[in-house]
BAMARDO-23878 format. One record per residue (C-alpha): residue number from 1; x negated, y negated, z negated; residue in three letters. Coordinates in steps of 0.1 Angstrom, whole numbers. Each point is the difference from the previous one (the first is absolute). Layout:
# BAMARDO-23878
- num / px / py / pz / residuo
- NUM / X / Y / Z / ALA .
...
# end
This chain:
# BAMARDO-23878
- num / px / py / pz / residuo
- 1 / 1248 / -400 / 505 / UNK .
- 2 / -21 / -14 / -16 / UNK .
- 3 / -33 / -9 / 10 / UNK .
- 4 / -31 / 12 / -18 / UNK .
- 5 / -31 / -18 / -10 / UNK .
- 6 / -34 / 12 / -10 / UNK .
- 7 / -13 / -19 / -28 / UNK .
- 8 / -30 / -6 / -28 / UNK .
- 9 / 12 / 8 / -33 / UNK .
- 10 / -20 / 6 / -35 / UNK .
- 11 / -30 / 18 / 18 / UNK .
- 12 / 21 / 19 / 23 / UNK .
- 13 / 20 / -1 / 35 / UNK .
- 14 / 36 / 1 / 0 / UNK .
- 15 / 30 / 3 / 24 / UNK .
- 16 / 31 / -22 / -12 / UNK .
- 17 / 30 / -12 / 18 / UNK .
- 18 / 1 / -36 / 14 / UNK .
- 19 / 29 / -20 / -14 / UNK .
- 20 / -4 / -35 / 6 / UNK .
- 21 / -27 / -25 / 20 / UNK .
- 22 / -7 / -38 / -9 / UNK .
- 23 / -32 / -8 / 19 / UNK .
- 24 / -33 / 22 / -8 / UNK .
- 25 / 18 / 11 / -25 / UNK .
- 26 / 19 / 38 / 1 / UNK .
- 27 / 23 / 10 / -31 / UNK .
- 28 / 0 / 41 / -4 / UNK .
- 29 / 16 / 21 / -23 / UNK .
- 30 / -20 / 28 / -11 / UNK .
- 31 / 11 / 28 / -29 / UNK .
- 32 / 30 / -25 / -7 / UNK .
- 33 / -24 / -27 / -5 / UNK .
- 34 / -5 / -30 / 24 / UNK .
- 35 / -32 / -12 / 6 / UNK .
- 36 / -11 / -34 / 25 / UNK .
- 37 / -27 / 9 / 22 / UNK .
- 38 / -21 / -24 / 16 / UNK .
- 39 / -27 / 13 / 25 / UNK .
- 40 / -2 / 31 / -6 / UNK .
- 41 / -1 / 6 / -37 / UNK .
- 42 / 29 / -8 / -32 / UNK .
- 43 / -3 / -36 / -17 / UNK .
- 44 / -22 / 4 / -34 / UNK .
- 45 / 11 / -12 / -32 / UNK .
- 46 / -34 / 3 / -20 / UNK .
- 47 / -10 / 36 / 10 / UNK .
- 48 / 32 / 14 / 6 / UNK .
- 49 / 22 / 2 / 30 / UNK .
- 50 / 30 / -29 / -9 / UNK .
- 51 / 33 / 23 / 9 / UNK .
- 52 / 37 / -10 / -7 / UNK .
- 53 / 30 / 15 / -7 / UNK .
- 54 / 38 / -12 / 13 / UNK .
- 55 / 1 / -22 / -25 / UNK .
- 56 / -29 / -15 / -5 / UNK .
- 57 / -7 / -6 / 35 / UNK .
- 58 / -9 / -37 / 11 / UNK .
- 59 / 32 / -21 / 14 / UNK .
- 60 / -17 / -5 / 32 / UNK .
- 61 / -4 / 39 / 1 / UNK .
- 62 / 38 / 6 / -10 / UNK .
- 63 / 12 / -29 / 29 / UNK .
- 64 / -24 / 20 / 27 / UNK .
- 65 / 14 / 37 / -3 / UNK .
- 66 / 34 / -20 / 4 / UNK .
- 67 / -13 / -13 / 32 / UNK .
- 68 / -3 / -36 / -16 / UNK .
- 69 / -34 / -12 / 16 / UNK .
- 70 / -15 / -27 / -10 / UNK .
- 71 / -11 / -26 / 26 / UNK .
- 72 / -30 / 4 / 22 / UNK .
- 73 / -24 / -17 / -16 / UNK .
- 74 / -20 / -27 / 32 / UNK .
- 75 / -36 / -1 / 1 / UNK .
- 76 / -16 / -37 / 1 / UNK .
- 77 / -29 / -6 / 6 / UNK .
- 78 / -21 / -25 / -20 / UNK .
- 79 / -29 / -21 / 5 / UNK .
- 80 / -27 / -3 / -27 / UNK .
- 81 / 10 / -34 / -12 / UNK .
- 82 / 35 / 3 / -10 / UNK .
- 83 / -15 / 20 / -26 / UNK .
- 84 / -26 / -21 / -16 / UNK .
- 85 / 10 / -20 / -26 / UNK .
- 86 / 10 / -38 / 2 / UNK .
- 87 / -26 / -25 / -17 / UNK .
- 88 / 18 / -26 / -20 / UNK .
- 89 / -22 / -15 / -21 / UNK .
- 90 / -18 / -29 / 13 / UNK .
- 91 / -38 / -3 / -5 / UNK .
- 92 / -13 / -30 / -17 / UNK .
- 93 / -35 / -11 / 11 / UNK .
- 94 / -27 / -3 / -22 / UNK .
- 95 / -18 / -38 / -4 / UNK .
- 96 / -40 / 7 / 2 / UNK .
- 97 / -19 / -33 / -15 / UNK .
- 98 / -33 / -10 / 17 / UNK .
- 99 / -28 / 7 / -21 / UNK .
- 100 / -14 / -36 / 0 / UNK .
- 101 / 39 / -10 / -15 / UNK .
- 102 / -5 / 26 / -29 / UNK .
- 103 / -35 / -11 / -4 / UNK .
- 104 / 12 / -37 / -2 / UNK .
- 105 / 32 / 8 / -25 / UNK .
- 106 / -28 / 20 / -26 / UNK .
- 107 / -25 / -27 / 0 / UNK .
- 108 / 27 / -27 / -9 / UNK .
- 109 / 11 / 20 / -34 / UNK .
- 110 / -15 / -4 / -28 / UNK .
- 111 / -21 / 27 / -11 / UNK .
- 112 / 11 / 25 / -26 / UNK .
- 113 / -22 / 14 / -30 / UNK .
- 114 / -2 / 33 / 0 / UNK .
- 115 / 1 / 23 / -32 / UNK .
- 116 / -20 / 29 / -3 / UNK .
- 117 / 20 / 35 / 5 / UNK .
- 118 / 1 / 19 / -33 / UNK .
- 119 / -25 / 29 / -6 / UNK .
- 120 / 21 / 31 / 5 / UNK .
- 121 / 7 / 24 / -28 / UNK .
- 122 / -23 / 24 / -7 / UNK .
- 123 / 12 / 38 / 2 / UNK .
- 124 / -9 / 23 / -28 / UNK .
- 125 / -13 / 33 / 10 / UNK .
- 126 / 14 / 33 / -18 / UNK .
- 127 / 29 / -17 / -19 / UNK .
- 128 / 30 / 18 / -1 / UNK .
- 129 / 32 / -14 / -6 / UNK .
- 130 / 18 / 13 / -32 / UNK .
- 131 / 35 / 6 / -6 / UNK .
- 132 / 15 / -26 / -29 / UNK .
- 133 / -2 / 19 / -30 / UNK .
- 134 / 39 / 12 / -9 / UNK .
- 135 / 9 / -3 / -36 / UNK .
- 136 / 23 / 29 / -2 / UNK .
- 137 / 11 / 16 / -33 / UNK .
- 138 / 22 / 30 / 12 / UNK .
- 139 / 10 / 18 / 33 / UNK .
- 140 / 30 / 12 / 9 / UNK .
- 141 / 1 / 34 / 10 / UNK .
- 142 / 33 / 23 / 8 / UNK .
- 143 / 2 / 33 / -8 / UNK .
- 144 / 3 / 22 / 31 / UNK .
- 145 / 21 / 27 / -13 / UNK .
- 146 / 30 / -20 / -20 / UNK .
- 147 / -9 / -37 / 13 / UNK .
- 148 / -4 / -14 / -33 / UNK .
- 149 / -21 / -33 / 3 / UNK .
- 150 / -25 / -1 / -28 / UNK .
- 151 / -29 / -26 / -8 / UNK .
- 152 / -33 / 12 / -5 / UNK .
- 153 / -32 / -17 / -16 / UNK .
- 154 / -22 / -18 / 29 / UNK .
- 155 / -31 / 9 / -22 / UNK .
- 156 / 6 / 40 / 4 / UNK .
- 157 / -3 / -1 / 37 / UNK .
- 158 / -21 / -29 / 9 / UNK .
- 159 / -30 / 17 / 17 / UNK .
- 160 / 25 / 10 / 28 / UNK .
- 161 / -5 / 37 / -3 / UNK .
- 162 / 30 / 22 / -3 / UNK .
- 163 / 15 / 11 / -39 / UNK .
- 164 / 30 / 22 / -12 / UNK .
- 165 / 31 / -18 / -13 / UNK .
- 166 / 28 / 24 / -23 / UNK .
- 167 / 30 / -21 / 8 / UNK .
- 168 / 22 / -9 / -30 / UNK .
- 169 / 37 / 8 / 9 / UNK .
- 170 / -10 / 37 / 15 / UNK .
- 171 / -34 / 6 / -12 / UNK .
- 172 / -12 / 14 / 37 / UNK .
- 173 / -36 / -8 / 6 / UNK .
- 174 / -8 / -21 / 32 / UNK .
- 175 / -34 / -17 / 12 / UNK .
- 176 / -3 / -35 / 3 / UNK .
- 177 / -26 / -24 / 16 / UNK .
- 178 / -1 / -39 / -5 / UNK .
- 179 / 0 / -19 / 37 / UNK .
- 180 / -9 / -37 / 8 / UNK .
- 181 / 24 / -19 / 17 / UNK .
- 182 / 9 / -36 / -10 / UNK .
- 183 / 3 / 15 / -34 / UNK .
- 184 / -5 / 41 / -11 / UNK .
- 185 / 25 / 25 / 11 / UNK .
- 186 / 1 / 37 / -10 / UNK .
- 187 / -3 / 28 / 26 / UNK .
- 188 / 15 / 30 / -9 / UNK .
- 189 / 1 / 37 / 5 / UNK .
- 190 / 17 / 31 / -15 / UNK .
- 191 / -18 / 32 / -5 / UNK .
- 192 / 15 / 30 / -8 / UNK .
# end
């Protein structure tokens, strides 16, 4: 007879059949799915409980079902010193000079004439950086209805306000607005 185990699964308490056990983990069958139980709760993957089918189960648990258990892991005690990093570099000592030797070396050096520091550049208040003037005669616009590319004279929309243009090919009217980038580009919009 199979042993029944009660465990916590997705915000509820469930009862399933114990299939195998490895250390503190237990493999439980519940509603044709396999769950790994640790400390009375199913293992989670994100916010959902981790479950397996017979084909997707890890090899370790497939062997445990057949009775092939992994060798027990011997618990060994370690001292704290074994986990500390080992230093391999050597520290070089810095040589410090005496104050009187520094003064004597400075007195032996010839005097150097100091140059006056350049005056800092004056900042102009309220000055704005203006973009370079773009010399462009026509702006290319693509009709949103038939995808025909046509050139529109720059003077027609250089003030930045949208305006209507009729397509040369399909004679449909669409809105155009010139947008400054490195060159002016046309934004188009279809209206019915």
